[in-house]
Backbone bond lengths (Angstrom), bond angles and torsions (degrees), N, CA, C in turn:
res aa  C-N    CA-C-N  psi(-1)  N-CA   C-N-CA  omega(-1)  CA-C   N-CA-C  phi
1 M - - - 1.460 - - 1.507 107.10 -
2 T 1.306 115.09 134.07 1.523 118.38 -178.88 1.537 106.98 -76.20
3 K 1.328 112.10 156.95 1.468 118.85 -179.77 1.545 112.92 -61.29
4 A 1.308 120.10 -37.41 1.392 123.48 178.55 1.522 112.66 -64.60
5 I 1.275 120.20 -42.14 1.441 124.49 177.86 1.542 109.07 -68.25
6 E 1.336 117.18 -43.36 1.434 121.32 175.16 1.576 113.04 -55.45
7 N 1.384 113.88 -45.97 1.486 120.82 -179.30 1.503 108.59 -66.43
8 R 1.294 120.81 -36.20 1.477 119.82 176.52 1.495 111.87 -68.63
9 G 1.346 116.54 -34.50 1.416 118.35 179.68 1.535 111.00 -68.46
10 V 1.322 117.31 -41.59 1.476 122.58 177.30 1.547 107.72 -61.18
11 T 1.304 115.44 -49.08 1.481 117.74 -179.09 1.506 112.66 -57.58
12 A 1.347 116.07 -42.80 1.472 122.18 179.46 1.578 110.57 -61.87
13 L 1.340 114.68 -42.10 1.474 120.56 -177.78 1.620 107.68 -67.95
14 L 1.292 117.42 -41.49 1.449 121.53 -179.54 1.526 111.52 -66.68
15 L 1.354 116.21 -43.18 1.445 118.47 176.44 1.531 112.81 -66.92
16 G 1.294 113.91 -35.96 1.506 117.15 174.97 1.527 111.98 -65.90
17 G 1.305 116.71 -41.30 1.514 117.28 177.01 1.464 111.23 -66.87
18 R 1.310 118.70 -40.40 1.483 120.98 178.29 1.522 108.72 -62.17
19 G 1.268 117.47 -40.47 1.503 120.50 -178.70 1.512 111.58 -63.91
20 I 1.374 113.87 -41.24 1.486 117.36 179.37 1.579 110.17 -66.81
21 F 1.302 116.06 -45.52 1.474 118.10 175.98 1.476 112.52 -56.60
22 S 1.339 115.24 -49.49 1.533 120.91 178.43 1.512 110.06 -59.35
23 G 1.324 118.28 -45.47 1.465 122.95 -179.18 1.558 111.56 -59.74
24 V 1.317 115.08 -45.90 1.498 119.69 -179.09 1.543 109.34 -60.28
25 F 1.359 117.89 -45.68 1.414 120.33 -179.79 1.501 114.20 -71.44
26 L 1.322 117.31 -32.63 1.447 122.00 174.29 1.572 111.83 -66.22
27 M 1.327 117.84 -39.48 1.393 121.29 176.38 1.565 111.15 -63.88
28 A 1.315 113.64 -45.54 1.503 119.11 179.72 1.522 109.38 -60.68
29 T 1.377 115.70 -42.63 1.493 119.39 177.29 1.514 110.47 -62.31
30 A 1.321 119.03 -44.42 1.452 122.93 -178.04 1.515 110.27 -60.88
31 F 1.407 118.54 -43.99 1.414 120.71 -179.62 1.561 109.76 -63.52
32 K 1.316 116.39 -37.65 1.504 119.54 -176.85 1.546 108.16 -66.46
33 F 1.364 113.54 -47.15 1.482 114.37 -177.06 1.551 113.04 -69.69
34 A 1.343 116.39 -28.85 1.475 119.95 178.80 1.522 112.23 -75.10
35 G 1.398 114.26 -28.29 1.463 116.16 179.63 1.540 110.68 -138.79
36 M 1.280 114.11 62.94 1.491 119.48 -177.87 1.531 110.70 -60.46
37 E 1.300 117.13 -35.96 1.461 119.63 -179.89 1.519 109.03 -63.44
38 S 1.334 118.35 -44.98 1.395 123.06 -179.66 1.561 112.59 -64.20
39 T 1.257 115.30 -41.01 1.485 121.43 176.95 1.485 109.42 -62.06
40 A 1.355 117.41 -44.90 1.492 120.05 179.95 1.507 110.14 -64.37
41 S 1.338 119.31 -37.36 1.428 124.03 179.31 1.620 109.87 -65.62
42 Y 1.333 114.59 -39.48 1.437 116.13 178.30 1.527 111.79 -66.99
43 I 1.353 114.62 -39.23 1.424 118.77 179.17 1.605 112.25 -65.38
44 A 1.361 113.02 -39.04 1.463 118.97 176.96 1.502 111.92 -67.00
45 T 1.328 118.26 -34.61 1.439 122.86 177.36 1.561 111.38 -63.86
46 A 1.341 116.55 -31.40 1.368 119.01 177.57 1.498 114.95 -77.66
47 G 1.375 116.05 -7.73 1.486 121.57 176.08 1.486 115.28 98.36
48 F 1.321 119.21 12.89 1.449 122.62 -179.18 1.544 110.36 -85.31
49 P 1.355 116.98 140.64 1.476 118.37 175.64 1.443 110.05 -77.02
50 F 1.282 120.63 164.37 1.441 128.12 174.48 1.554 110.59 53.17
51 P 1.286 119.66 54.40 1.453 122.57 -172.04 1.527 114.97 -60.86
52 H 1.425 113.79 -35.74 1.463 116.67 179.03 1.511 113.43 -70.32
53 A 1.236 118.42 -42.75 1.440 123.72 174.24 1.553 110.87 -62.37
54 L 1.292 117.95 -42.07 1.443 116.69 178.45 1.497 111.72 -68.16
55 A 1.361 118.89 -36.00 1.435 119.03 177.12 1.506 114.32 -62.13
56 W 1.324 116.30 -36.90 1.493 120.02 179.66 1.563 107.00 -72.92
57 V 1.310 118.98 -39.13 1.496 122.97 177.90 1.603 108.11 -58.89
58 A 1.342 111.98 -48.06 1.530 116.49 -177.85 1.510 109.79 -62.25
59 A 1.303 118.67 -43.47 1.485 122.27 178.07 1.479 113.86 -56.54
60 F 1.324 116.61 -48.06 1.443 120.65 -177.21 1.573 110.20 -73.67
61 F 1.308 115.48 -34.20 1.492 119.88 178.58 1.574 107.51 -65.42
62 E 1.281 116.87 -43.89 1.454 119.54 179.38 1.510 112.40 -66.22
63 L 1.361 115.35 -37.11 1.407 119.86 175.64 1.542 112.02 -62.42
64 A 1.300 116.38 -40.15 1.501 121.39 177.34 1.522 110.20 -65.30
65 L 1.348 116.47 -42.18 1.476 118.41 176.57 1.490 110.85 -62.36
66 A 1.313 119.35 -39.24 1.483 120.14 -178.90 1.549 108.64 -64.18
67 F 1.268 117.01 -39.99 1.500 121.76 -179.60 1.572 107.33 -65.36
68 C 1.299 120.25 -45.38 1.413 123.57 -178.45 1.591 108.71 -62.91
69 F 1.306 117.33 -44.03 1.446 114.83 178.29 1.487 115.16 -70.59
70 A 1.299 117.29 -34.53 1.476 120.68 177.82 1.516 112.29 -66.79
71 S 1.321 119.17 -43.11 1.378 125.29 -176.93 1.483 118.26 -91.46
72 G 1.281 116.50 -19.76 1.448 122.69 -177.49 1.536 111.99 83.28
73 A 1.317 117.52 -2.52 1.469 118.66 175.32 1.526 114.25 -68.26
74 C 1.362 112.67 130.91 1.522 119.08 179.89 1.535 108.80 50.64
75 F 1.326 113.70 42.27 1.455 120.19 -172.94 1.494 112.79 -61.87
76 R 1.334 116.29 -52.50 1.475 122.79 -178.36 1.559 111.49 -56.72
77 Q 1.353 112.36 -46.66 1.442 117.55 -176.50 1.532 108.35 -66.24
78 A 1.364 115.93 -41.44 1.506 119.62 -177.21 1.563 107.06 -65.66
79 S 1.341 116.82 -40.20 1.468 117.55 179.76 1.547 112.42 -59.44
80 L 1.373 116.64 -39.68 1.419 120.73 -175.02 1.567 108.52 -76.60
81 L 1.317 117.36 -37.56 1.463 119.11 175.35 1.513 113.25 -66.12
82 A 1.313 114.24 -39.44 1.521 119.13 174.78 1.514 110.32 -61.65
83 A 1.358 118.48 -43.08 1.455 120.53 -179.45 1.615 111.52 -59.97
84 V 1.307 112.32 -43.67 1.463 117.25 175.50 1.518 111.79 -60.72
85 Y 1.324 117.51 -44.04 1.468 123.90 -178.38 1.508 108.72 -64.13
86 V 1.339 116.30 -45.81 1.454 118.18 -176.25 1.577 112.71 -64.82
87 I 1.283 116.52 -34.51 1.432 122.72 179.67 1.586 108.05 -72.72
88 F 1.289 114.10 -39.53 1.475 118.24 173.32 1.516 112.00 -56.45
89 L 1.333 115.04 -50.48 1.451 122.63 178.20 1.536 111.83 -58.84
90 A 1.346 117.52 -40.89 1.478 119.39 175.67 1.492 115.92 -55.69
91 F 1.357 112.84 -49.82 1.492 116.66 179.61 1.582 112.26 -74.15
92 A 1.281 118.85 -38.11 1.465 119.12 -175.46 1.499 112.87 -71.94
93 F 1.382 118.10 -34.85 1.436 119.05 -173.33 1.507 115.45 -118.34
94 H 1.346 118.02 -8.54 1.460 121.70 178.26 1.493 114.53 -137.38
95 G 1.310 119.47 13.23 1.435 125.64 -173.39 1.537 111.89 -70.86
96 P 1.291 116.28 -178.90 1.472 122.50 -173.81 1.493 116.58 -53.74
97 S 1.336 117.97 -25.04 1.453 119.95 177.23 1.506 112.60 -71.41
98 H 1.323 119.62 -15.41 1.457 124.73 179.74 1.491 113.29 -97.41
99 W 1.309 119.42 -4.88 1.513 122.51 -176.04 1.469 114.93 -75.80
100 N 1.318 120.78 -30.61 1.401 124.67 179.74 1.525 112.91 -55.83
101 G 1.320 119.45 114.23 1.419 123.54 175.57 1.549 113.67 81.14
102 N 1.336 117.44 4.13 1.454 117.12 -179.19 1.519 105.63 -152.57
103 Q 1.325 112.89 91.98 1.498 120.44 -177.95 1.469 112.31 -66.69
104 A 1.348 119.85 -21.95 1.478 124.47 -179.69 1.546 107.58 -62.46
105 E 1.339 116.53 -35.48 1.483 119.22 -177.43 1.560 112.29 -58.44
106 F 1.347 111.56 -37.82 1.462 116.03 177.63 1.552 110.11 -63.83
107 G 1.260 116.65 -38.76 1.498 119.50 177.86 1.536 108.81 -65.13
108 F 1.330 120.19 -42.87 1.445 122.04 179.21 1.514 109.22 -61.19
109 F 1.361 116.40 -41.72 1.463 121.55 179.17 1.527 110.77 -59.65
110 V 1.356 118.52 -48.93 1.401 120.39 -178.13 1.545 111.85 -66.66
111 D 1.338 114.50 -34.61 1.538 117.68 178.60 1.549 110.54 -57.11
112 H 1.290 114.85 -35.90 1.498 116.35 -179.57 1.482 112.97 -62.73
113 F 1.346 116.66 -31.60 1.458 120.10 179.65 1.591 110.39 -73.81
114 T 1.298 116.68 -32.59 1.426 114.96 177.56 1.565 111.29 -72.37
115 F 1.349 112.93 -33.80 1.497 117.07 176.73 1.530 107.88 -64.75
116 M 1.341 115.21 -41.52 1.496 121.00 -177.91 1.542 108.68 -61.38
117 A 1.332 116.28 -42.52 1.477 121.06 176.86 1.539 113.06 -56.05
118 G 1.329 114.11 -43.92 1.423 119.92 177.65 1.506 112.65 -63.61
119 L 1.358 115.89 -38.91 1.448 119.98 174.83 1.467 113.91 -65.24
120 F 1.324 117.71 -34.38 1.504 119.40 176.95 1.471 110.20 -69.38
121 F 1.302 119.21 -40.46 1.489 123.69 171.55 1.524 111.41 -55.39
122 A 1.290 113.97 -45.39 1.488 117.53 -177.12 1.501 109.70 -67.00
123 A 1.335 118.43 -39.80 1.481 121.85 176.52 1.539 112.95 -58.94
124 A 1.362 113.43 -41.51 1.455 120.30 -178.57 1.504 112.70 -71.79
125 Q 1.398 116.39 -37.73 1.422 120.52 -175.95 1.525 113.50 -79.87
126 G 1.351 115.78 -36.79 1.419 121.24 -173.79 1.512 113.78 89.66
127 P 1.306 117.77 177.85 1.452 119.61 -173.05 1.528 117.85 -83.16
128 G 1.335 116.60 -9.44 1.434 122.40 -178.18 1.498 110.51 91.88
129 R 1.355 117.36 -165.55 1.430 126.98 -174.78 1.594 111.42 -66.41
130 F 1.297 113.16 -41.37 1.489 115.98 -170.57 1.546 112.58 -96.54
131 A 1.376 113.57 73.61 1.442 120.75 -177.99 1.563 107.75 -119.28
132 W 1.280 114.23 141.39 1.467 119.53 -179.03 1.523 112.74 -57.22
133 T 1.306 117.57 -35.51 1.465 122.88 178.40 1.489 110.96 -125.33
134 P 1.370 115.92 70.18 1.487 119.19 -171.89 1.502 113.74 -59.16
135 G 1.409 120.86 -37.09 1.430 120.75 -177.97 1.493 112.72 -59.91
136 L 1.344 115.72 -47.07 1.496 119.92 179.30 1.557 110.60 -76.22
137 A 1.297 116.37 -41.03 1.520 118.89 -172.16 1.515 107.85 -71.68
138 Q 1.345 122.78 -30.67 1.430 122.02 -173.48 1.456 116.00 -79.71
139 R 1.347 117.14 -12.08 1.489 121.29 -177.55 1.520 106.61 -62.81
140 P 1.337 113.71 141.49 1.522 117.63 175.45 1.575 109.64 -62.67
141 L 1.278 113.59 148.14 1.469 118.44 -179.86 1.547 108.26 -65.78
142 I 1.378 116.13 -40.72 1.447 119.78 178.31 1.493 107.18 -128.39
143 M 1.288 115.56 125.91 1.480 121.23 -178.64 1.531 108.44 -79.31
144 A 1.405 114.56 127.04 1.450 119.56 175.98 1.536 109.77 -76.84
145 R 1.290 114.08 146.63 1.471 119.75 -179.96 1.593 105.74 -101.51
146 N 1.252 114.34 137.32 1.533 120.45 176.74 1.472 110.59 -93.39
């Protein structure tokens, strides 16, 4: 395989992954805005204070993540923040206290870890060629020493 074809393949995969991440967070945002009261109730059921405020914060945070994934802006940072957020959601809303009597909750819990793994890979790889801020976004997460 020639280098140009290989590079196009990698670029296509990175753009596809960014599109999926962006789409997932856009859908989550849309559901929150469409049913803010339901989102707040779900947050209250988990025992968090100020559920309405937290619902709005979550909606705008997810919207910002969707923008970062779609544009490539602050991509590595967004990937890491999203990973922390996803694991927080796993424990807060699908953790061990939810498993009794509902085996599906364990599946939801585990799914969050696979999503987090993808976000870690995204943070390590970067956004690819087509990023809004390529100079900042293309820097390695950890600089290797020679």
